[in-house]
GUVO-381534 format. One record per residue (C-alpha): residue in three letters; y, x, z. Coordinates in steps of 0.1 Angstrom, whole numbers, padded with zeros to 4 digits, always signed. Example, Ala and Ser with C-alpha at 12.3 -4.5 7.8 and 13.67 -1.06 7.14 Angstrom:
ala-0045+0123+0078/ser-0011+0137+0071/
END
This chain:
met-0221+0584-0486/asn-0258+0583-0475/val-0256+0618-0461/lys-0225+0609-0441/lys-0241+0577-0427/leu-0273+0596-0418/ala-0252+0623-0399/val-0234+0596-0380/asn-0266+0578-0370/ile-0282+0611-0359/phe-0251+0619-0338/thr-0251+0584-0322/ile-0288+0586-0314/thr-0284+0620-0299/ile-0256+0609-0275/leu-0276+0578-0264/leu-0307+0599-0257/leu-0287+0624-0237/phe-0271+0595-0217/phe-0305+0579-0211/ser-0320+0612-0200/val-0292+0618-0176/gln-0296+0583-0162/thr-0333+0587-0159/arg-0331+0620-0141/ala-0306+0605-0117/gln-0327+0574-0111/glu-0357+0597-0105/lys-0339+0613-0075/arg-0356+0600-0044/ile-0337+0586-0014/thr-0349+0588+0022/ile-0329+0570+0050/gln-0345+0560+0083/lys-0321+0547+0109/lys-0324+0520+0135/ser-0287+0515+0136/ile-0265+0526+0107/ser-0232+0513+0093/leu-0227+0505+0056/lys-0202+0534+0053/glu-0227+0558+0068/ala-0254+0545+0043/phe-0230+0550+0014/asn-0223+0585+0025/glu-0261+0593+0026/ile-0264+0580-0010/glu-0236+0602-0022/arg-0250+0632-0003/gln-0286+0628-0016/thr-0275+0621-0053/asp-0247+0631-0076/tyr-0233+0595-0075/ser-0200+0583-0060/ile-0196+0547-0046/ala-0164+0527-0052/tyr-0154+0494-0037/lys-0125+0474-0023/lys-0123+0478+0014/ser-0111+0442+0018/glu-0143+0430+0002/val-0167+0452+0023/asp-0174+0453+0060/glu-0179+0491+0063/asn-0187+0489+0100/arg-0215+0464+0096/lys-0246+0477+0114/phe-0282+0473+0102/ser-0316+0491+0103/ile-0332+0507+0073/ser-0364+0526+0066/val-0368+0539+0030/val-0388+0570+0022/gly-0387+0587-0012/val-0376+0555-0031/arg-0355+0553-0063/leu-0318+0548-0061/asp-0320+0511-0072/lys-0345+0504-0045/ala-0324+0521-0019/leu-0293+0502-0029/asp-0312+0469-0028/ala-0322+0476+0008/ile-0287+0486+0019/leu-0270+0457+0002/lys-0294+0430+0014/asp-0277+0400+0030/thr-0242+0415+0024/gly-0232+0393-0004/leu-0226+0424-0025/thr-0240+0436-0058/tyr-0236+0468-0078/lys-0231+0482-0113/ile-0238+0518-0123/asn-0213+0532-0147/gly-0220+0569-0155/tyr-0222+0586-0121/his-0202+0558-0104/ile-0217+0530-0084/ile-0192+0500-0083/leu-0197+0474-0056/thr-0185+0438-0060/pro-0190+0404-0043/gln-0219+0384-0057/lys-0209+0353-0077/lys-0223+0321-0061/lys-0249+0304-0083/pro-0249+0267-0087/glu-0279+0249-0073/gly-0302+0239-0101/asn-0283+0226-0131/lys-0255+0210-0111/thr-0220+0222-0108/thr-0191+0214-0084/leu-0171+0186-0101/thr-0134+0187-0105/gln-0107+0163-0118/thr-0072+0162-0132/ile-0039+0152-0116/arg-0014+0139-0141/gly+0021+0129-0133/ser+0058+0131-0140/val+0088+0146-0122/tyr+0122+0129-0124/asp+0156+0129-0109/val+0156+0101-0083/ser+0192+0093-0089/thr+0193+0092-0127/gly+0156+0085-0135/leu+0157+0113-0161/pro+0128+0137-0164/ile+0130+0172-0149/ala+0116+0199-0172/phe+0101+0231-0159/ala+0096+0219-0124/asn+0069+0237-0105/ile+0040+0217-0091/ala+0014+0235-0070/leu-0017+0225-0050/met-0009+0230-0013/asp-0044+0240-0004/asn-0044+0265-0033/pro-0008+0275-0043/gly-0022+0296-0071/val-0033+0265-0089/gly-0006+0243-0104/ala+0014+0234-0135/ile+0049+0234-0149/ser+0064+0201-0162/asp+0072+0199-0199/ser+0104+0187-0216/leu+0096+0151-0207/gly+0088+0159-0171/his+0050+0154-0176/phe+0025+0177-0161/ala-0013+0180-0157/ile-0032+0201-0131/his-0068+0206-0142/gly-0098+0217-0122/val-0088+0201-0089/pro-0118+0197-0065/leu-0128+0161-0057/gly-0116+0143-0026/tyr-0079+0142-0014/ala-0053+0166-0027/asn-0018+0174-0016/ile+0008+0188-0041/lys+0043+0203-0037/ala+0070+0200-0064/ser+0101+0221-0065/phe+0129+0229-0088/val+0161+0250-0085/gly+0189+0229-0071/tyr+0166+0201-0058/gln+0150+0194-0025/pro+0112+0201-0025/tyr+0088+0171-0024/ile+0053+0169-0010/tyr+0029+0143-0023/arg+0000+0137+0001/gly-0033+0119-0001/ile-0040+0119-0038/leu-0075+0105-0043/leu-0097+0123-0069/thr-0130+0109-0081/ser-0152+0122-0109/ala-0145+0092-0132/arg-0108+0087-0127/glu-0078+0109-0131/ala-0051+0107-0105/ser-0016+0098-0116/val+0016+0103-0095/lys+0053+0100-0100/ile+0074+0126-0081/pro+0111+0119-0074/leu+0133+0149-0067/lys+0167+0146-0051/glu+0194+0170-0060/ser+0204+0193-0031/ala+0239+0192-0018/gln+0236+0226-0002/ser+0255+0256-0011/val+0240+0290-0017/gly+0231+0307+0015/glu+0226+0276+0035/val+0194+0269+0054/val+0167+0254+0032/val+0158+0218+0042/arg+0122+0208+0049/pro+0104+0191+0020/gln+0103+0153+0019/val+0069+0138+0023/asn+0061+0108+0001/lys+0051+0086+0030/glu+0083+0090+0050/his+0108+0070+0030/ala+0110+0041+0006/met+0109+0049-0031/asn+0142+0031-0037/pro+0169+0058-0036/met+0194+0033-0023/ala+0173+0030+0009/leu+0188+0058+0029/ala+0174+0050+0063/glu+0154+0019+0058/gly+0119+0010+0046/arg+0086+0029+0040/met+0065+0035+0010/leu+0033+0015+0006/ser+0005+0037-0007/val-0023+0023-0029/glu-0047+0047-0012/glu-0038+0033+0022/ala-0045-0002+0010/asn-0079+0009-0002/arg-0087+0032+0028/tyr-0072+0016+0060/ala-0097-0005+0080/gly-0085-0041+0081/ala-0064-0037+0049/phe-0090-0053+0026/asn-0070-0040-0004/asp-0042-0064+0006/pro-0007-0051+0011/ala+0001-0079+0036/arg-0029-0070+0057/leu-0022-0033+0054/val+0013-0035+0070/thr-0001-0052+0101/ser-0011-0016+0111/phe+0026-0007+0111/ala+0049-0009+0141/gly+0067-0042+0145/val+0043-0062+0122/ser+0018-0087+0136/gly-0007-0108+0117/thr-0004-0145+0126/gly-0032-0163+0108/gly-0063-0144+0120/ile-0089-0134+0095/ser-0083-0166+0074/ser-0047-0157+0065/asn-0026-0127+0057/ala+0006-0143+0071/leu+0026-0118+0091/ser+0055-0119+0116/ile+0079-0090+0112/arg+0097-0082+0144/gly+0093-0117+0157/asn+0104-0135+0125/ala+0087-0163+0109/pro+0063-0154+0080/gln+0080-0177+0055/tyr+0112-0156+0056/thr+0094-0126+0040/gln+0103-0120+0003/trp+0079-0109-0024/arg+0091-0090-0054/leu+0073-0077-0084/glu+0088-0053-0110/gly+0123-0059-0096/val+0124-0097-0094/glu+0116-0122-0066/ile+0083-0140-0072/pro+0063-0167-0054/asn+0040-0154-0027/pro+0012-0138-0048/thr-0016-0149-0024/his-0045-0172-0030/phe-0040-0205-0012/ala-0006-0194+0000/asp+0012-0218+0025/met-0018-0241+0027/ile-0036-0223+0055/ser-0004-0211+0072/leu+0032-0211+0060/gly+0041-0177+0045/gly+0005-0165+0042/gly-0028-0171+0023/val-0063-0159+0021/tyr-0062-0128-0001/ser-0036-0111-0023/ala-0038-0117-0060/leu-0022-0083-0067/ser-0052-0061-0070/ser-0051-0025-0058/gln-0066-0016-0092/val-0032-0022-0108/met-0008-0019-0079/gly+0014+0012-0078/asn+0030+0028-0048/ser+0056+0003-0036/asp+0082-0003-0008/phe+0081-0023+0024/phe+0113-0031+0043/asn+0114-0046+0078/gly+0151-0053+0081/ala+0186-0041+0073/phe+0178-0040+0036/pro+0198-0022+0008/ala+0223-0044-0010/glu+0201-0053-0040/tyr+0178-0073-0017/gly+0190-0108-0010/asn+0175-0141+0001/ala+0154-0125+0029/leu+0156-0126+0067/ser+0124-0110+0078/gly+0110-0083+0054/val+0107-0075+0018/phe+0076-0064-0002/asp+0090-0046-0033/met+0058-0042-0053/gln+0053-0022-0085/met+0025-0021-0110/arg+0014+0013-0121/asn+0012+0025-0157/gly-0023+0029-0172/asn-0036+0064-0181/ser-0019+0073-0213/gln-0045+0100-0222/lys-0079+0087-0212/his-0097+0053-0211/glu-0110+0044-0177/asn-0129+0013-0165/thr-0139-0002-0132/phe-0164-0029-0122/gln-0169-0042-0087/val-0191-0069-0072/ser-0189-0079-0036/leu-0192-0109-0013/met-0156-0117-0022/gly-0163-0119-0059/ile-0163-0098-0091/asp-0135-0075-0102/met-0131-0059-0136/ala-0103-0034-0146/ser-0096-0012-0175/glu-0068+0011-0186/gly-0061+0037-0212/pro-0038+0048-0240/leu-0024+0026-0267/ser-0010+0057-0284/lys-0015+0092-0270/ala+0013+0106-0291/his+0038+0082-0276/asn+0024+0081-0241/ser+0020+0043-0243/ser-0007+0027-0222/tyr-0023-0005-0210/ile-0039-0016-0177/phe-0054-0050-0166/asn-0075-0064-0139/tyr-0094-0097-0136/arg-0111-0111-0105/tyr-0132-0142-0099/ser-0144-0154-0065/ala-0180-0151-0055/thr-0181-0188-0045/gly-0168-0197-0079/leu-0200-0184-0094/val-0219-0212-0076/ala-0213-0246-0092/ala-0217-0264-0059/ala-0193-0242-0040/asn-0160-0256-0027/leu-0136-0226-0027/lys-0128-0210-0060/tyr-0101-0186-0071/gln-0094-0162-0099/asp-0065-0139-0109/leu-0054-0117-0138/ser-0028-0089-0138/phe-0017-0066-0166/lys+0010-0041-0177/leu+0018-0025-0210/asn+0039+0006-0209/leu+0057+0013-0242/pro+0081+0043-0243/thr+0102+0049-0274/lys+0121+0079-0287/lys+0156+0065-0287/ala+0155+0029-0275/gly+0143+0036-0239/val+0111+0024-0222/phe+0098-0011-0225/ser+0071-0027-0203/ile+0054-0060-0205/trp+0037-0073-0174/gly+0022-0103-0158/leu+0003-0117-0128/gly-0014-0151-0126/leu-0037-0169-0102/ile-0056-0202-0101/asp-0070-0217-0069/arg-0093-0247-0064/asn-0107-0262-0032/asn-0128-0294-0033/val-0143-0306+0000/gly-0162-0338+0004/ala-0165-0359+0035/leu-0195-0353+0059/asp-0221-0379+0066/gln-0209-0405+0091/lys-0233-0393+0118/asp-0216-0359+0117/trp-0180-0372+0122/glu-0161-0356+0151/thr-0125-0353+0137/tyr-0106-0371+0110/ala-0110-0339+0089/asp-0148-0346+0088/arg-0143-0378+0069/gln-0118-0365+0043/asn-0123-0358+0006/val-0099-0330-0002/asp-0089-0318-0037/thr-0064-0289-0037/arg-0053-0271-0068/leu-0028-0242-0069/gly-0015-0221-0097/lys+0011-0193-0098/gly+0023-0170-0125/ser+0049-0143-0129/gly+0056-0123-0161/gly+0083-0105-0179/ile+0097-0077-0200/thr+0114-0047-0184/his+0136-0023-0203/lys+0150+0010-0190/tyr+0176+0029-0211/ser+0193+0062-0203/ile+0229+0060-0216/asn+0235+0097-0208/asp+0222+0123-0183/lys+0240+0106-0154/thr+0236+0069-0162/tyr+0208+0045-0169/ile+0206+0007-0172/lys+0175-0013-0162/thr+0170-0049-0172/val+0142-0074-0164/leu+0138-0108-0181/ala+0111-0127-0163/gly+0096-0162-0157/thr+0078-0175-0126/tyr+0058-0206-0119/ser+0044-0221-0087/gly+0024-0253-0086/ile+0007-0271-0058/met-0013-0304-0062/gln-0032-0319-0033/asn-0050-0352-0030/val-0067-0363+0003/gly-0087-0394+0006/gln-0100-0405+0040/val-0128-0428+0050/asp-0122-0451+0080/ser-0148-0465+0104/leu-0154-0494+0080/ala-0163-0470+0052/ala-0131-0480+0034/his-0113-0453+0014/arg-0076-0447+0019/gln-0054-0420+0003/val-0035-0401+0030/val-0021-0371+0010/asp-0006-0370-0025/ile+0015-0339-0030/thr+0029-0324-0062/asn+0052-0294-0062/lys+0060-0276-0094/asn+0087-0248-0097/trp+0097-0229-0128/asn+0122-0200-0125/ile+0138-0179-0153/val+0152-0147-0139/leu+0175-0121-0154/asn+0180-0090-0133/ser+0201-0061-0146/tyr+0217-0031-0130/ile+0235+0001-0139/asn+0227+0033-0120/arg+0252+0061-0122/lys+0251+0096-0106/phe+0286+0109-0101/gly+0274+0142-0088/ala+0251+0156-0061/his+0273+0138-0035/his+0276+0103-0049/val+0252+0078-0065/asn+0260+0041-0072/arg+0239+0011-0083/thr+0256-0021-0094/gly+0238-0052-0107/val+0235-0089-0110/thr+0206-0114-0108/val+0207-0148-0123/thr+0179-0173-0115/gly+0176-0206-0132/met+0154-0232-0114/ile+0136-0262-0128/tyr+0115-0282-0103/asp+0096-0314-0098/leu+0083-0323-0063/asn+0069-0354-0047/tyr+0053-0353-0012/asn+0035-0384+0001/val+0018-0380+0034/thr+0004-0403+0061/pro+0024-0403+0094/asn-0009-0404+0113/tyr-0043-0392+0101/gly-0062-0404+0132/leu-0051-0441+0127/asp-0056-0441+0089/leu-0020-0452+0083/pro-0008-0455+0047/met+0012-0427+0031/glu+0050-0424+0033/asn+0073-0406+0008/val+0083-0375+0028/ala+0102-0355+0001/lys+0111-0362-0035/gly+0133-0346-0061/ser+0136-0330-0095/gly+0163-0311-0113/lys+0178-0279-0124/asn+0198-0254-0103/leu+0213-0220-0106/gln+0214-0190-0082/val+0236-0161-0090/met+0236-0128-0070/ala+0257-0097-0075/tyr+0255-0064-0056/thr+0268-0029-0055/gln+0258+0001-0033/ser+0268+0037-0031/val+0251+0066-0013/phe+0274+0095-0003/thr+0261+0129+0007/val+0289+0139+0030/ser+0273+0172+0039/pro+0238+0188+0038/lys+0231+0171+0071/leu+0249+0138+0068/ser+0245+0109+0043/val+0262+0075+0043/ser+0254+0044+0023/ala+0277+0014+0019/gly+0269-0018-0001/leu+0278-0054-0006/asn+0257-0084-0017/ala+0273-0117-0028/trp+0255-0148-0040/tyr+0260-0184-0049/phe+0236-0214-0049/asn+0249-0244-0068/leu+0226-0271-0053/asn+0250-0273-0023/lys+0277-0249-0033/asn+0265-0223-0008/arg+0282-0189-0009/ser+0275-0157+0011/val+0291-0122+0011/glu+0270-0097+0030/pro+0279-0061+0039/arg+0252-0034+0042/leu+0258-0001+0059/ser+0236+0029+0069/met+0238+0066+0077/lys+0214+0094+0083/trp+0221+0126+0103/asn+0197+0156+0101/phe+0209+0172+0133/ala+0181+0198+0135/phe+0153+0211+0114/gly+0127+0184+0111/gln+0147+0159+0133/ser+0171+0131+0123/leu+0190+0101+0136/ser+0197+0071+0115/ala+0215+0038+0119/ala+0216+0007+0097/tyr+0234-0027+0097/gly+0230-0056+0074/leu+0241-0092+0071/asp+0212-0111+0055/ser+0208-0147+0045/arg+0180-0170+0031/arg+0180-0204+0014/glu+0153-0229+0023/arg+0124-0240+0002/leu+0135-0266-0023/asp+0113-0294-0008/phe+0132-0289+0025/tyr+0164-0300+0008/tyr+0148-0331-0006/val+0133-0345+0025/val+0138-0383+0023/asp+0162-0399+0048/thr+0144-0431+0057/thr+0177-0449+0063/thr+0190-0443+0028/asn+0158-0434+0009/leu+0178-0405-0005/pro+0174-0367+0000/gly+0188-0359+0034/asn+0190-0321+0037/thr+0209-0311+0006/his+0239-0302+0028/leu+0220-0274+0045/lys+0237-0240+0046/leu+0221-0206+0043/ala+0204-0193+0074/lys+0219-0159+0083/ala+0212-0129+0105/his+0230-0098+0117/his+0204-0069+0118/phe+0210-0036+0136/asn+0186-0008+0135/leu+0184+0027+0150/ala+0158+0054+0143/tyr+0148+0088+0156/asn+0125+0109+0133/trp+0108+0141+0144/his+0085+0160+0122/ile+0065+0177+0149/ser+0045+0196+0122/asp+0038+0195+0085/val+0013+0167+0091/leu+0025+0150+0123/his+0055+0126+0124/leu+0070+0106+0153/lys+0094+0077+0147/val+0112+0056+0174/glu+0131+0025+0162/pro+0151+0003+0186/tyr+0165-0029+0168/phe+0184-0061+0174/gln+0186-0092+0152/tyr+0208-0122+0157/leu+0202-0153+0136/tyr+0226-0182+0132/asp+0231-0213+0110/val+0193-0218+0114/pro+0181-0253+0104/val+0170-0274+0134/gln+0165-0311+0142/ala+0194-0324+0163/his+0187-0331+0200/thr+0152-0318+0198/ser+0134-0285+0204/phe+0125-0282+0167/ser+0135-0252+0146/val+0123-0240+0112/leu+0118-0206+0128/asn+0085-0220+0143/leu+0074-0242+0114/asp+0038-0236+0105/ser+0031-0266+0082/tyr+0032-0266+0045/tyr+0055-0297+0044/leu+0086-0308+0064/asp+0096-0344+0073/lys+0127-0339+0094/met+0165-0343+0090/leu+0181-0309+0098/val+0214-0294+0108/asn+0225-0258+0109/ser+0232-0255+0146/gly+0202-0233+0155/lys+0202-0197+0166/gly+0177-0169+0172/lys+0174-0134+0184/asn+0148-0107+0181/tyr+0150-0073+0199/gly+0127-0045+0208/val+0115-0010+0200/asp+0089+0003+0176/ile+0071+0036+0180/thr+0050+0053+0154/leu+0030+0085+0156/glu+0014+0094+0123/his-0009+0122+0114/tyr-0010+0125+0076/leu-0043+0129+0058/asp-0053+0165+0063/lys-0087+0181+0058/gly-0102+0147+0053/ala-0088+0131+0085/tyr-0058+0110+0095/tyr-0047+0087+0123/leu-0018+0063+0130/leu-0007+0051+0164/thr+0019+0024+0167/gly+0034+0004+0195/ser+0060-0024+0197/leu+0076-0039+0227/phe+0098-0069+0218/arg+0111-0104+0225/ser+0117-0133+0201/lys+0139-0162+0212/tyr+0154-0193+0195/lys+0177-0222+0203/gly+0168-0255+0189/gly+0188-0287+0183/asp+0188-0294+0221/gly+0207-0262+0228/val+0180-0247+0249/trp+0168-0210+0245/arg+0130-0207+0243/ser+0104-0183+0232/thr+0095-0186+0195/arg+0059-0191+0184/tyr+0058-0153+0176/asp+0071-0140+0209/arg+0040-0119+0217/gly+0058-0094+0238/tyr+0038-0064+0227/ser+0016-0051+0199/phe-0004-0018+0197/asn-0025-0004+0169/gly-0047+0026+0165/val-0060+0036+0131/trp-0083+0065+0124/gly-0103+0077+0095/lys-0123+0106+0084/glu-0141+0116+0051/trp-0169+0141+0049/ser-0184+0159+0019/ala-0220+0149+0012/gly-0247+0155-0013/arg-0265+0187-0025/met-0234+0200-0042/lys-0209+0184-0018/asn-0195+0162-0046/asp-0202+0130-0028/arg-0180+0115+0000/phe-0188+0096+0032/gly-0159+0078+0048/leu-0155+0061+0082/asn-0123+0042+0090/leu-0116+0023+0122/arg-0087+0002+0136/leu-0082-0012+0170/thr-0054-0038+0177/cys-0042-0051+0210/gln-0014-0076+0212/gly+0000-0105+0232/gly-0010-0140+0223/glu+0013-0164+0204/his+0033-0190+0223/tyr+0023-0226+0219/thr+0034-0261+0229/pro+0012-0279+0254/ile-0006-0311+0243/asp+0006-0346+0252/lys-0028-0360+0262/glu-0018-0396+0264/arg-0001-0397+0230/ser-0031-0378+0215/lys-0056-0404+0228/ala-0034-0432+0214/ser-0030-0415+0181/his-0065-0402+0177/glu-0051-0368+0168/ile-0034-0339+0186/lys+0002-0347+0196/leu+0024-0321+0214/asp+0049-0323+0242/asp+0080-0311+0224/ser+0100-0311+0256/lys+0080-0281+0267/ala+0080-0264+0233/phe+0063-0230+0233/ser+0063-0228+0270/lys+0027-0215+0271/gln+0011-0184+0257/tyr-0024-0177+0245/asn-0043-0149+0262/pro-0039-0114+0248/phe-0065-0103+0224/val-0082-0072+0211/ser-0094-0070+0176/gly-0115-0043+0158/asp-0118-0036+0121/leu-0142-0013+0103/thr-0147+0002+0069/val-0176+0024+0060/ser-0179+0038+0024/tyr-0201+0062+0004/arg-0189+0075-0029/ile-0213+0092-0053/asn-0195+0114-0079/arg-0213+0123-0111/lys-0199+0137-0143/lys-0177+0110-0159/val-0190+0082-0135/ser-0187+0075-0098/his-0203+0048-0076/glu-0189+0035-0044/phe-0207+0014-0017/ala-0186-0001+0011/leu-0190-0022+0042/lys-0158-0038+0055/gly-0154-0059+0086/leu-0124-0078+0101/asn-0122-0087+0138/val-0156-0072+0146/gly-0167-0086+0179/leu-0137-0079+0200/tyr-0116-0112+0199/thr-0108-0126+0233/gly-0077-0148+0228/gln-0062-0176+0207/ser-0080-0209+0204/gly-0072-0243+0187/tyr-0076-0278+0199/phe-0088-0310+0182/tyr-0093-0346+0191/asn-0130-0356+0189/glu-0131-0392+0176/ser-0167-0397+0186/thr-0162-0388+0223/his-0124-0395+0225/val-0119-0361+0242/ile-0096-0332+0233/glu-0118-0302+0227/lys-0111-0265+0224/gly-0124-0242+0197/asp-0119-0207+0185/val-0098-0203+0155/met-0109-0167+0146/gly-0143-0152+0137/thr-0156-0122+0119/leu-0153-0116+0082/trp-0177-0091+0064/asp-0176-0079+0029/ile-0202-0056+0012/ser-0192-0042-0022/tyr-0204-0020-0050/lys-0179-0004-0074/ile-0185+0017-0104/his-0158+0038-0122/phe-0166+0050-0157/
END
């Protein structure tokens, strides 16, 4: 054995010595090349001529014609190769008598590396809700990187560069889907849900263009109506302030009405209070801090944080059949599921307050997760501050193997405002001598269950409860330093809601959704308000009532794919309100025709209705001392909408929407100009009849450039009129008849930092719109009353000047391994306001004075994800 081993070792050493000697002799051959201008190919030929070596490389990786100068005399082969390949980005390896050229690998700077992140998500059939296995998901910027969904439709794409990513999902028999604008930071994985629609095309027909996530509503019953609200848009758009209500004011046909102090909005000339808010499939009270107190239908700041908000839907008219009790628009908000594989946390501090969020798996094996967010106002951190608010939102996602998917969710907010009277020497208006204590509380929560009966049918049920409470006390000091209570308001509403629907796919050509919503109402309200603040008159009972009522709504809707180019939707909504035996049956129709590649025409019609706020029904009739408005019928509207869509390119989309809305049975005060369409106060003290009318008509235009290579823009324009007829039978402009509104939104994000892992973002918005209409002041009555009184005979005959408003967001995100930091500066109405003003009666000078009602709001924030 030892002899054999010795022989093998001697043979191996001999071969190595021979190889080394050959290499050494080859290396010892001297190279001489002296040329002022020589190509790489000519230099390689010289090497091969002067040595026994051959040079191999891929022509696609080498610029053979690249010219350079060289002067080497009698140098070794390695030195000659170093001189030839200098600054070419090429390196070499000698294998025997072959020289192999390859591109150099880029070395990371120092110890740093380019950071990447993971995109997780799920792919499902939009009609059945069932997962789609083996779907292909690919990065659009790098189609070679992607993933295949598993048996439950889940997928994960690892190693995606930070910034914004676009992915494309496809599966045989389904229309492709493009998901744009997925934000990736170093400390947070991205999560997306991709709905695929079964294709009705036959083999051999022309392939349709992919659907982009921003183009249509997520609700599959919304054939031609609505738009998806993106969480990233709420975080990114200047002027959005992470608030969905402020975000949509950048969209065509939507105007903010309360300035920087309120997120109230008018949709196509409608009153803000006719907008409906929904969460997880049920109607909820307006989830805004100090809602209805600053302006009816709006508040200061949304309580639904973007940390927990998922992609949602926004409708501006002609709603699908499942949406009832709305005349203006619908926010159909969803909470997202927490990350089921990784714990992630966020902490933010800003001038607005502190914000804490956390999410992660409850059980990785079962894909269950939690997510919650808590916020507290910055002013609440100071004991002496007047304005305080806080909110909490959460969701638990609990999938099971056989019993379906359960989720438990909730949203709550508490508001407090306590303002004391000023020193008497500083009194100018009656508001200066008031002690105001306002407390608001709202809550919504429930359990959602989704169960698939078979591969064509699923049923979804939500059992929820909501609460809304307002308590306000106002004491006023008169000139004799005597205290008198002038406001004592209590309004408490509890709702128990059961919403359930069954969704069935009868094939690629027909999908139906049929459901019912039952709402039980329990309420207690008592409004006591002075009829005149300026004269310190005692309070009067304005509205009072308590009781229990029931609202029942049923609906059905089918979407028919008539051909690959034509789809039709037909639905019916019927509902009953037992307070006054009100009934309504409302048809909903829509169609969409893809008449050319990338171009479509759509039309929609809907009959919509809305009941009034409960305190409106219980306004006290002073002649009987009993509720005087319980007879009120539902306000109704016919809504017609047309739309032309043109996808000019993969990232550029044009939409033109003419519309007409006719309202009738609108509550008005008989023989006066008053209509609830113009109401902007948080209480009502009038006897009403349903003889009012209204009409809104115009055209909305949107040109949108989707986020691409870090940049995006949105240009919107609206030309419209908004008219109403009050109790006197005269047609007038509504408060919201601005005439026109234009928006320009632009944003860009740049890579920054040594390794280009950081991001600098700049987002701008410019708004120009006509002023609101207003009623002129009755100066004589105002002086007699010591407060502003209006000349109702000339209701809304005047218009404020047009105004221009600018918004700004500047951000810098530092990405590090497992942690990211973000600094942001946000500004609303930055220095460009030129329009609307308010008026007040100065008690000290007995003169009506004018004052601006808008200013500038700044917020500076620091956020850390870990």
